[in-house]
VOGU-3710 file (C-alpha; in Angstrom, 3 decimals, decimal comma):
1> mlkklvlamv> 94,537/107,751/107,878  94,175/111,477/108,462  92,255/110,867/111,697  95,004/108,593/112,919  97,603/111,186/111,998  95,809/113,896/113,968  95,589/111,617/117,002  99,288/110,872/116,694  100,034/114,591/116,535  98,000/115,212/119,677
11> atsvfgiana> 99,673/112,387/121,550  103,205/113,429/120,642  102,430/117,090/121,264  101,289/116,347/124,796  104,557/114,656/125,614  106,581/117,240/123,724  108,745/114,533/122,254  107,944/114,288/118,569  106,259/116,041/115,746  103,973/114,143/113,353
21> nncpptpfnf> 103,905/115,788/109,952  101,076/115,575/107,470  101,309/112,871/104,808  103,788/114,370/102,303  104,425/112,973/98,815  107,478/110,811/98,276  110,216/112,710/96,368  110,582/111,608/92,751  111,896/112,736/89,383  110,220/112,821/85,984
31> wvdvsgsmmq> 112,236/111,611/83,002  110,483/112,476/79,756  111,107/111,022/76,304  111,096/113,921/73,805  112,185/111,970/70,726  110,556/112,319/67,323  108,005/109,563/67,920  106,757/111,413/71,011  105,857/114,346/68,768  103,414/112,080/66,924
41> pqsqssdasa> 99,755/111,502/67,860  98,987/108,675/70,271  96,695/107,104/67,666  97,913/106,509/64,116  94,418/105,585/62,952  93,041/107,160/59,783  89,687/107,448/61,518  88,940/111,167/61,801  87,268/110,582/65,157  90,325/108,863/66,619
51> dkvkkvtqak> 92,321/110,528/69,351  95,024/112,628/67,661  96,581/114,165/70,761  100,379/114,123/70,629  102,158/111,800/73,021  104,263/114,629/74,434  101,059/116,576/75,145  99,760/113,672/77,186  103,094/113,471/78,993  102,839/117,135/79,941
61> evmklalisn> 99,270/116,681/81,116  100,109/114,056/83,702  103,182/115,967/84,858  101,149/119,128/85,268  98,484/117,335/87,292  101,079/115,771/89,593  103,037/118,999/90,046  99,901/120,980/90,851  98,793/118,391/93,415  102,284/118,282/94,923
71> ngdasiglyt> 102,459/122,116/95,175  106,021/122,186/96,438  105,576/119,540/99,166  108,078/117,061/97,719  111,315/117,712/95,880  110,843/116,941/92,166  113,323/117,039/89,288  112,685/117,167/85,552  114,909/115,497/82,942  114,477/114,778/79,243
81> vgpftvqqep> 115,949/112,001/77,103  116,557/112,014/73,378  119,002/113,633/74,101  119,481/113,638/77,882  119,105/117,106/79,406  118,743/118,348/82,963  115,752/120,665/82,761  115,394/121,179/86,510  117,360/119,787/89,426  115,104/118,440/92,222
91> qnlsaedyvk> 113,575/121,320/94,153  110,435/122,148/96,137  109,103/124,568/93,555  105,560/125,889/93,632  102,914/124,480/91,308  102,941/127,735/89,349  106,710/127,645/88,846  106,682/124,032/87,698  103,819/124,550/85,250  105,725/127,487/83,778
101> lleekipenl> 108,824/125,300/83,581  106,939/122,620/81,645  105,842/125,123/79,033  109,352/126,504/78,653  111,315/123,244/78,691  109,017/120,697/77,035  107,996/121,975/73,571  105,431/120,100/71,511  106,617/121,095/68,053  110,056/119,496/67,802
111> esvgrmtwlg> 111,125/117,707/64,624  109,435/114,294/64,460  111,800/112,734/61,917  115,286/111,453/62,720  115,185/112,295/66,446  115,783/108,990/68,229  115,658/108,104/71,922  118,971/107,032/73,372  121,014/107,205/76,573  124,600/108,398/76,913
121> kraqtqlnqe> 127,067/108,487/79,792  125,596/111,703/81,243  122,219/110,003/81,562  123,812/106,940/83,138  125,715/109,073/85,658  122,529/110,900/86,629  120,539/107,685/86,885  123,093/106,299/89,333  122,067/109,106/91,700  118,313/108,544/91,340
131> knvflitdga> 116,018/106,772/93,802  112,536/107,116/92,352  112,024/107,711/88,625  108,864/108,040/86,554  109,872/107,602/82,920  107,316/108,758/80,346  108,032/107,074/77,011  106,518/105,238/74,069  109,328/102,684/74,169  110,917/103,632/70,845
141> fskwkeklpv> 114,482/103,495/72,176  117,278/103,066/69,631  120,853/101,820/69,794  122,723/104,550/67,994  126,461/104,949/67,460  128,337/104,795/70,773  125,254/105,243/72,954  124,567/102,864/75,829  122,250/99,820/75,746  119,099/101,132/77,452
151> kevfdtykan> 118,130/97,811/79,036  121,555/97,419/80,638  121,478/100,951/82,063  118,043/100,569/83,656  118,718/97,007/84,864  121,765/98,308/86,734  119,708/101,153/88,181  117,081/98,760/89,539  119,708/96,307/90,806  121,175/99,146/92,880
161> ggkltilsla> 117,826/99,774/94,564  116,316/102,387/92,257  112,544/102,423/91,808  111,410/102,718/88,190  107,854/103,285/86,972  107,096/103,481/83,248  104,235/105,725/82,186  103,742/104,115/78,815  102,532/105,903/75,697  103,219/102,930/73,455
171> steeeknhie> 100,581/102,798/70,735  101,894/100,080/68,406  102,704/96,453/69,101  106,347/97,167/68,245  106,532/99,941/70,863  104,796/97,774/73,477  107,245/94,957/72,806  110,151/97,383/73,172  108,899/98,428/76,605  108,461/94,813/77,703
181> tifgnstvid> 111,916/93,853/76,421  113,765/96,848/77,874  112,050/97,333/81,217  111,036/93,785/82,089  109,479/93,595/85,548  109,322/97,364/86,061  105,917/98,780/86,919  104,288/99,804/83,628  101,189/102,032/83,551  99,206/102,681/80,379
191> lakalktees> 99,248/106,471/80,482  96,820/107,066/77,620  94,254/104,855/79,342  94,837/106,508/82,723  94,134/109,938/81,254  90,725/108,958/79,872  88,618/109,892/82,919  88,933/112,345/85,785  88,711/109,490/88,276  91,552/107,536/86,681
201> kqalvekiln> 93,636/110,710/86,380  93,317/111,377/90,083  94,151/107,769/90,933  97,315/108,010/88,829  98,362/111,289/90,450  97,964/109,778/93,916  100,033/106,786/92,842  102,780/109,091/91,576  102,800/111,247/94,714  102,724/108,168/96,990
211> rrcmmelrgi> 101,887/110,067/100,166  103,324/108,515/103,320  102,509/109,556/106,877  105,549/110,372/108,964  106,451/111,006/112,583  109,529/113,140/113,078  111,158/112,195/116,369  112,960/115,436/117,062  114,182/114,383/120,470  115,849/111,224/119,255
221> nfefdkytlt> 119,503/112,095/119,493  122,757/110,340/120,022  125,984/111,428/121,577  128,057/113,360/119,043  129,825/110,992/116,647  128,051/107,985/118,226  124,927/105,947/117,751  124,254/104,985/121,368  120,780/106,018/122,498  120,726/108,393/125,441
231> aesrqildka> 118,410/107,855/128,428  116,284/110,783/127,219  116,035/109,244/123,764  114,869/105,937/125,206  112,086/107,765/127,059  111,020/109,432/123,812  111,038/106,099/121,973  108,826/104,629/124,697  106,264/107,345/124,011  106,616/106,794/120,256
241> levirqqyag> 105,942/103,100/120,867  102,658/104,041/122,519  101,585/105,969/119,420  102,627/103,126/117,106  100,736/100,534/119,156  97,614/102,656/119,479  97,387/104,124/115,984  99,504/101,959/113,688  99,271/98,473/115,196  100,314/95,882/112,649
251> ksfevvgwtd> 101,371/98,517/110,104  104,740/98,385/108,371  107,043/101,361/108,770  110,556/102,528/108,032  113,048/104,050/110,455  115,109/106,721/108,689  118,261/108,051/110,330  119,830/111,477/109,740  122,956/113,354/110,818  124,047/116,975/110,843
261> yigtdaynkt> 126,483/118,195/108,176  129,741/117,843/110,093  132,048/115,283/108,440  132,224/113,615/105,046  129,205/112,353/103,117  130,399/108,753/103,274  131,029/108,855/107,008  127,656/110,411/107,789  125,855/107,915/105,573  127,347/105,065/107,601
271> lsearakavk> 126,618/106,842/110,886  122,996/107,538/109,938  122,505/103,882/109,009  123,848/102,773/112,394  121,545/105,234/114,156  118,488/104,016/112,251  119,363/100,440/113,142  119,734/101,384/116,822  116,180/102,734/116,864  114,876/99,724/114,939
281> dyfiahgida> 116,561/97,349/117,392  115,014/99,251/120,312  111,528/98,859/118,849  112,085/95,146/118,217  113,381/94,641/121,746  110,173/96,242/123,008  107,767/94,013/121,168  107,390/95,354/117,624  107,510/92,565/115,034  110,835/92,781/113,180
291> kliadrgegk> 109,047/91,935/109,930  107,175/95,251/110,121  110,268/97,446/110,382  112,765/98,509/107,736  115,672/100,842/108,426  117,594/103,265/106,238  120,253/105,922/106,759  120,064/109,053/104,608  123,235/110,744/105,830  123,387/114,520/106,151
301> sfkydnktrd> 120,211/116,483/106,736  119,721/120,110/105,724  116,134/120,383/106,878  117,222/122,586/109,757  119,996/125,179/109,879  123,317/123,403/110,294  124,999/126,728/111,085  123,356/126,821/114,499  123,766/124,469/117,448  120,015/123,915/117,712
311> grwmnrrtdi> 119,726/123,280/113,985  122,454/120,638/114,060  120,784/119,032/117,067  117,458/118,828/115,226  119,106/117,412/112,113  120,480/114,519/114,190  117,020/112,973/114,254  115,016/109,932/113,274  111,924/109,823/111,069  109,306/107,076/111,302
321> vfe> 107,638/106,690/107,904  104,483/104,555/107,740  103,478/102,524/104,713
//
């Protein structure tokens, strides 16, 4: 994959039409269960040789590994439940800063009795804004007072397109059944098992980071407030088609549209979607199998400086993200 990426970079550099980035991680957020049961050891066995590492300690281990490997490449947020707390809004923090944050925000000596896991309206509101969540939990969720039914909250999240992965620390049959009942067809990974060997740890980290190669088509622009491709843009797309055919033939990819920051969020979201579809339609019209292409509009981009004319021009771009 890296060799292909380098070749793509060379090809696009020669034409001066696009920039192929390295394979960055996909942005995601960690949600961590810090209820009383998470302060207990993973194994409840009376065997002195049994693993007595606390569940929350294991949770911190996998987060630390992922944050170190990410090293600020992707924007990552940190939230805790039981109760819900925003520990860190998504940012591209350095590995050092995130490791420090884990030690400050995720203690391992909280009270283990009477501290239940539940979700309230603040958690639901935040979840409605999420796209990719890794929830670390042992499944011991409780319905308590006026708190929300956990299954209903996460079912709604997934129905609205959110991606949910459970890093399970369930150690009893009751906890495992809770996870199955609440999260259904969500991806569930046995975290304790994944942390047993260095090889399995690394495989889990790579799964979490989900690196995806991307071509940034900087020259793909549209007339202001429109989504009609210019003649120059069509020439750039023709060159991009060459790269796709030569290096990514038969591979699925996603066309992601962006706008500058002028206008409302809602308007720019719609405009970016129309722009992504225009590029997708161009590729299809020029021989790319429609089944291989997805399209998505992200709305406003702040990757480049919107206060300058050049920055706004570069933000009105299209990214090609390969599976």
